[in-house]
N, C-alpha and C positions, 0 to 999 in steps of 0.2 A: 368173695370175688378178687380177681388179681389181673395184674398187667401181663399181658403176654406181648413181648416185643421181639420183631425181627428186622433185619435190614435186607431191602429189596432193591435190585436194580433192573430197570427195563433195556431190554436186547431188542433192537431192529432187526428182525429175521428176514424181512423182506414180506412175511405173511402179512394178513389183514390186521392182525393187533401185534404189539409188540410183546415178546416174551419177558415174562416175569420171574425173575432169578433171585431165590432167597441167597444171600452172599454171607448172612450172619444170623445165628438165633441167640437172642440174649435168654430166652426161657421165660417163667412167668415167676412173680413176687405178689405177695399180698397187696391190697390197696389200704390196708390198716396203716401202713407208713407213707402214706400220700402226704399227710402233713409235714413231714422232714423233707420229702421232695420239693416240695410246694415253696417251703421256707427257704430251703437251698437254692433253688432255680428262680424263684421269684414270680413264678407262673405253674399251673399244673404240669406234670409229667405228661397227661394227656395232649396237651398243647402243642407237643412234638409229633402228632399224628401226622404222618405224611409228609414232614420237614425233610429237606435236604440234610444227611449227615454231616457234610462239612459246615455247612452254615450252623448247624446246632453244636459245633465243636466248642466255641467261645463258653455259651451258657453252659455245657455240659462239665466244662473244664473248670469253671468257676464253682459250679454247684459242688464239685468233688471236693475241691481245695476248702469250702467252706464247711463241708462235713468233716473234714479231716481236722481242721483247724480249731473246731468248737465242739469235741464230741460229748461234752455234759450237757449243752444246750439241745442238741438232738437225742440224746439217750433219754432226755426228762420226755420227749415227746413218744416213746415208746407205747404201743397200745396196752392198755391193760390186760387185754383177754390173752396177751404171749403170742397172738399171731402177728410174727414179723418185729425185727429190732433194729437196731442202729446197724450191726454190724451187716446184716444180710442188704439194708438199703443202701447203704455204703458200696458193697461188694455188686449191687445188680446196677446203679448208677454208674459205676465204674467200668464195669463190663460193656456198659452201652456206649458211654463215652472212649473206650478203647476200641470198640467196632466200629466207631464213627472215625476214628483216627485212621484205622486199615482201609475203610471203604468210604471214603467223603464222597464219592459221587451217588452213593446207593440213597435210598429213601426211607424212612422211620416209618414202619408199619406198626401201628398199636391196637390191641383188640382187649376190651375187658367187660 
């Protein structure tokens, strides 16, 4: 299993439903590193589903900072099966944070 994350913006085109536009695709990464993300965020990455990107920035920035500041703590959480690692978990969370910086009015969509 993996997390697949994108940022979407709702656009009112005057039609019956708003148009959902994907403004950033973070891609996917294995859930085997979810323990690292949960530790760094203070909650599950999945809890950001449908959250506003701008509102999520403080938590994402703090989590990236925690991962960078304490790599050995997080490397100890690397899955024994080798599917996912600290470097990939950090890169994925950093990519999400960076996309939220660029698109603060978007909503975070998560599939897993």
